[in-house]
N, C-alpha and C positions, 0 to 999 in steps of 0.2 A: 864609875871611877875605880870601883873595886876590881874589875877585870883588867884594867890597864894601869894599876897603881904604880908599877915600876917603870912606866914609859912616860916621861915628862912631855915629850914631843907629841905623843898621841893625845895626852890630855889637854895640851894647849891647842891643838887642832880642833878637838871637839869643843872646847871653850869658844874658839873663834866661830865654828858653826853655830853655837847656841846664841852668841851674841848677834850673829848675822840674822838668825831666825827672829830674834826679838826686834831688831831694827827693821826688818822687812815687815813684821806684823804691825809695827807702828804706822806704816803707810796707809793702811786700810781706812782709817777714818778720814783721811784727807783725799781719798781717791773716789769718793762717792758723792754725788750731788743728788739731793732730793728736794721734792716740793709737797706741799699739802694736798690732799685730795678734797677739793671743793671746801666746804666749811668744817669738815670733820678734823679731828686731832691726829688723824692717821696720815702717813706720808708714803710716797713711792719714789723709787730711784728714777732720776732723770738722765743721769749720765754716770758712767763708770770709766775711770781713766785706766789705761793699760797697765800702769805700774801697781794697781791695786791688787793684783793677784801675786805679787812678790811673796807675800807671806805664806801663801799655799805652796808655792814652789820651794821656798826655803825650809818649811816644816818636811816637805817630801824628801828633799836632799838630805837634811839632818836625820830624819828616822831611818831612811835607808842606809846611810853611812854607819850609824850606830848599830843597826841590825846585822849588817854585813861584818863589821869589824868584830863584834862580840861573838858572832857565829864562827867566824875564822878562828879566833882565838880559842874557843871551846874546842872546835875540831882538831886543832893542833895538839891538844892536850889529851885527846881521846886515845884509847888503846889500839885503834886501827893503824895498820902498817902502810897500806897503800892509799892513793887518792880515791880510788873507786869504793874502798871500805869507808873512808871518811865521808864521801858523798852519800853512802847508804846511812851512816850514823846521823848525818844531818836531818834525815827524815824519820828514822827510827829511834834515835838517841841511844842505840846500842854502842857498848864499849865505853860509856861515860859514867862517871859517878852520879849518885842521885841529885846532888846539888846542880852539877853541870847540865844534866839532863833536864831538870826542872827549869833552870835559867834559859836553856835553849827553846824548851817548848813554849814558856811564857812569852819569850820574845817573838816566836813564830806566830803565836795567836794575837799579840798586839799588832804585829805588822800586817797579818792577814786582815 
């Protein structure tokens, strides 16, 4: 939120993505069937419905969108003049302040 504090539309878009991720994650318990293994208290999956992977897809879309949006915003405020210099800054962090560089690198590590 701090990076896009001035953009209400962007914050609402990411709120929608976050709520979609939450909703998709709630489908997982209802998409897997299981049964006991013999007389033990352990169980095994007997069926997995196709929609049960919606949570994984939603998290991937959300994380990718956040990473790309924050990276683009940070690169727009870098001291680089051309797109090729901004592309280089994306990997090196050159031309950025310490806070921006740290935020970019930590985002890259998380996404990696």
